[in-house]
N, C-alpha and C positions, 0 to 999 in steps of 0.2 A: 431261266425265266426270273423276272423281278419279283421281289416280295410284294410289290404293289398289285400284282395279279390277284392276290388274296383279297384285296380291298375292293376291287372294281368289277368282279365278274359274278356277283350273286351270292346266295347263301352257301354255307358250308354243307358238305354232303357226308353224313355219317355212314360207316360200314364200308363194304367193298373189300378188295384184296389189298393188303399192305404191300408196299414196294419191296419189303423184306420177307414176305411170306408169313405164315401163321406162327404164333408163339409156341415154344416148346415147353417141356415140363420144367417146373421150378428146380433150381439148383439147391445146394445146401443152405444158402442164405435166403432162399425164397424167391430168387430172381427168375422169372420166366421171360426168355428172350427168343428172337427168331434164330433160325439156323445160321451158323457162321459168326455169331456174336458171343462174347464171353463177358462175365462180370466178376469183379473182385472187390473186397472191402480194402480200402487203402488207409482208413483211419477209423478208430472207434472212440467215442466219448469216454474219458476217464482212463484210457490206455495209452501207453507210450508209442510214439511213432518217430523214429529217428531222434530219440532222446527227449521229445516234447510230449507232454500229456495233452492229448487232443481235447479240445473244448467241448463242453456240453451245449445242447440246443443249437446245432449247426443250422445256419440259414443261408442267406444269399451268398453267391460265389461267382468267381470269374477266373479265366485262364490268361496267362501272359507268356510271351516268348522268352526263352532264356538260353541263348546260344543254340546248341543241338538239342536241348531239353526244353522244359516249360515249367511254369509255376501255376498251382491252383490255390486261390485264396478263399477263405470261408469265414463268414461272420458268426458270432455267438450271441444268440438272443437271451442273454442272462442279465438280470438287473444288476447294475453297479459294477459287475465284473465282466461285462460282455467282450468287446473288442473283436479282434480278427486274428487268424493264424494263416500260415502259408505252408504248402508242401512243395518242395523243389524236386522235380523229376529229372532223372538222367535220360539220355537219348534212348536207352534200352527200356525205359518205363519204370525202372526201380526208383524208389524214393531215396534221394541223396541227402536231404536236409529237411528240417521242419522248424519253424520259429514263429514268434509272435510279431505282428506288424502294428498292432494297436491293443492297448490295455487300459483298464480302469474306466471304460465308458459304459453307457447304460443301454441295454436292450438293442444291440446292433442287429437289426433284422435283415433287410436286404441292402441294396446299394447298386453300384454299377461301375464298369471299367471306363477309363477315358482313352481317347486316341493316343495320348502321350504316355500310356502305360502306367497309370496310377489307379488305385482302387478307392472309390467313394463309398465309405462305410456310413450307413445312415442309422441314427439313433431313433428308436420308436417312442421314447419317453416324452413326457410333457416338455415342451420347448426343446425338443431334441435337436441335435446338431448334425451336420455333415462333416465327416473327417476325411481328408485326403491322405491316403496311405501309400507308402512305397512297398510294392509287393516283393521287391528284391531285398528289403531289409536294411538298406543303406542309410535312409533318412527317416527322421522321426515324423510321425503323423501330425497333421495340422488341422485345426477346425476351420471351416470355411463359413464364417458367420453371415456373410452377405447372402448366402443361399437360403437364409430364413431359419427361424426357430419354431418348429412345430413337430408333430409326430411324423417324422420322416420314415418312409418305407423303402422306396427304391428310387434310383436315378438312372437315366439313359442319355448318353451324349449324341447329339445330332451334329456331325461335323459339317454338313452342307449349310445349315443355317446358323451354326456356331452357337448353339444353345444346349442347355442341359434340362431335360424334362424330369419332373419329380412327382411322386405320388404321396398322398397323405392318408394315414390310417385313422380316420374319424368317420362316424356314421354319416356326417355331412361334410366329408373331406373335399378337398379341391385338387385340381390338376395344375401344376405350376411349370413355368420354364424360367431358367436363369440365363441371362445373357452377360457373360463376363466382359469387362472392359477390354481385356486382351485375351483372345482365345489361347488356351493353354495355361492361363493364370486365373484361378478362381477366387482370388483374394477380394476383388471388387467387381461390382456389376449391378444389374437391374433384375429384380424379381418380379415376375408377372403371374397372373392367374387367368385361366381360361374362363370366359364368361358365357352365359346362355346364348348370347348373340353370335358366338363363334369367334369373337374378338378377344384379344389379350389386353388386360389392363394392369397397370403398375400397382403393386402392393405398397402402400405408403410407408409402412414401418415393418420391414422384414424381421426385426428383432421381436416383435409382438409383445412388447412390455406392457402396454396399456390395453391393447385389444388383440386377440388372437388373429393370426394372419388370414385365416379363412373367413373372418367376419369383417374384414376391412374394406372389401369391395362388394357393394350391395347386390350386383347381378352375377356374382361368381357362380359357375355351374357346380352342382353338388354330385358327389359320387359316394356310394355306400362302402366305405372302407377301402381306399386305394391300396393296392398290393404290389405285385411284381411289375417290372417295367423293362422293356428291351427295345432297342432301336435297330432296324435293319432295312436297307433298301428304300429309304425315304419315309418309312412308317415307324411310328412309336407305338408298340403294342403294350398294353397294360391291363392288369386284372383288378377286380374289385371283390373283396371278401364277402360283404353282406349279401350281394345278389349273384355272386359267383360268375360275373361277366368277364369276357375277353373283349377288349376294345382295341380299335385301331385308329390312330390319329395320323392323318397325312399332312406332313409339315408343309408341303408345297401348296396344296389346295386349301388347307385349313379345315378339312372335313373330318368328322368323327363318326365311326360306325361301330356298332356292337356286333361281334362276329358269332359268339356262341356263349354257352353257360358252362359252369362246372370246372373252371380252370383255376389252378392255384399258382403256378409259375410258368414262365415261358422263356424260350431261347430260340436262336436260329442257327442253322447249319450252313456251311458254304454253298450247299446245293440250292438254297432258297427254301428248303423245308423248315417249318416251325416245329418245335417239340414242346408239347404242352403237358405239364403235370396236372392231372385231374385231382379233384377233391378226394377221390378214391386213390388207392395206391397204384395208379396206372399212369403211364406216359403215352400219349398219342402223337403220331406224326401227322402234321397238316401239310399236304403237298401244295405246290403252286397252283394246281388245278382245283384246290379247295376241298379235296377229299380227305376225310379224317379216318385214320385207321390205327389200331393198337400197335405200339412198339415194345413196351415193357410193362410187366406187372410184378409187383412185389407181394407175394402171397404169405399168409400167416401173420400179417402185421396190421390187423384192423386198428384203425384210429391213428395210424402213422401219417405224417405229412412228408411229401417229397419236395425238396427245396434245392436251391443253389445250382440249377442246371447251367452247364457251361461246356462248350466244346474246346478241346485243345487247339492250338494254333493251326495244326495241319488238318483238323476236322476228323481225325480217325479215332478219337476217344471222347466220350461224354462223361462228365462228372456230375454227381448229384448227391444229396444227403437225404437220409430217411430219419426223421426225428419223431419221438413220441414223448410229450411232456418236456420237462426241463433237463432231465438227466440222460435219457437214452438217445443215442445218436450214432449212425454209421454213415461214413462217406464212401461212396462207390465210384468205381471206374468201369465204364462199359466200352469195350473195344470191339471193332469189327469193320466190315465193309460198308461204312456209311457212304451214301451218295455224296459226291462232291469232295470226297476225301483228297487232301493234298492241295486244294485250292486255298488261296489266301485272300 
C-alpha cells in the first residue's frame, strides 16, 4: 500500500493490536520491544567506537548502502563543535569503522539523505547553513548556500518533483522547498516558501542579509517550530515542536494535512509503515490503514528525546539515538522481523 493512504482515508486510529504484538519487559538498557526484536547500543557519547569518540547530543541520522554492509550517519547538536559522524557496518552487523564526515559547524540538528547518497546536515543556529556531506568519507563536506541561511532543522528530497523540502525551527517558522538548477547538484537553484494560499512563492534573498528569509514573503504560512522531515511515497511528512504536530504535504496535489499530535521524529519503512518517535520515550508504528500502535518504549529515561530514526537499506534494522541534554547520548540498533524487510 502507498504512503498516500495515510493522507487520504480519514483520521488516525490510536490503540488496537500492534502488527508485532505487545511490548515485552525492558532489557538492561531499558528497551521494551515486541517478541522477536532485539536492541543494542552501537555508540555512546564520549566513548570510543572503532577508534572514534562518539559525539555528544546525537540528533538526525540516515542510512546508506555500502557494498554488503551499510553506513549510519548521525548529527551532533553541539554549538560550534557540532558536525556529523558515521558508523560503517559490515555485512554481519559488526562495526568496521567510525569517522567524522563534518566538523566545526554549529548545532547540527537534523538533515536528510539525498537520492545520490549524500547527507544534508542542517545547522540550527542563526543564519544556519546546509552542508552536503559524503557518508563514505571520501570527499569534504560543502555548504549549499543557495538553500538559504536560516535556522535549518531538517531536509527531505522529493525525486518526483526534484525538490528538497526544508523545515525551520522558529516559533513563526516556514516550510520551504529548494529546486536545484540541475537535480543532483545543490550548488544553485531557487528557494521558495509555502504560503497560506497553498502556493509556493520565491524567497527574494535566500542569504537573508537584510531581512530574514521567513519575513520576505508577506503571506508565508507559519509553523510553530519546524522539526523532523521525511519524504516517502509522494508525501513529505514533517513535525512541529511548539504544537507537537505531525503534518503531511502531498507534493502532487499541493494539499497539507495535520495527522496527529505528540510526534518528535519520523521515518518510513519499506512496508509503507511510518515510525513516529513520540515526545515521550516511545516509538509508534503508523500502518497504511492509519492505525497507531506502540513499537518501542525506552524506560527509566524520563526527559530523554528519541532522534535520528532511520532504517538500514534492507529494512531489517532501525537506528535511533536517545539523548538527554548536551552530554548524554546513546545510539541504538533495533533488529528483527520488520514488515517489508528486504525490499528496496
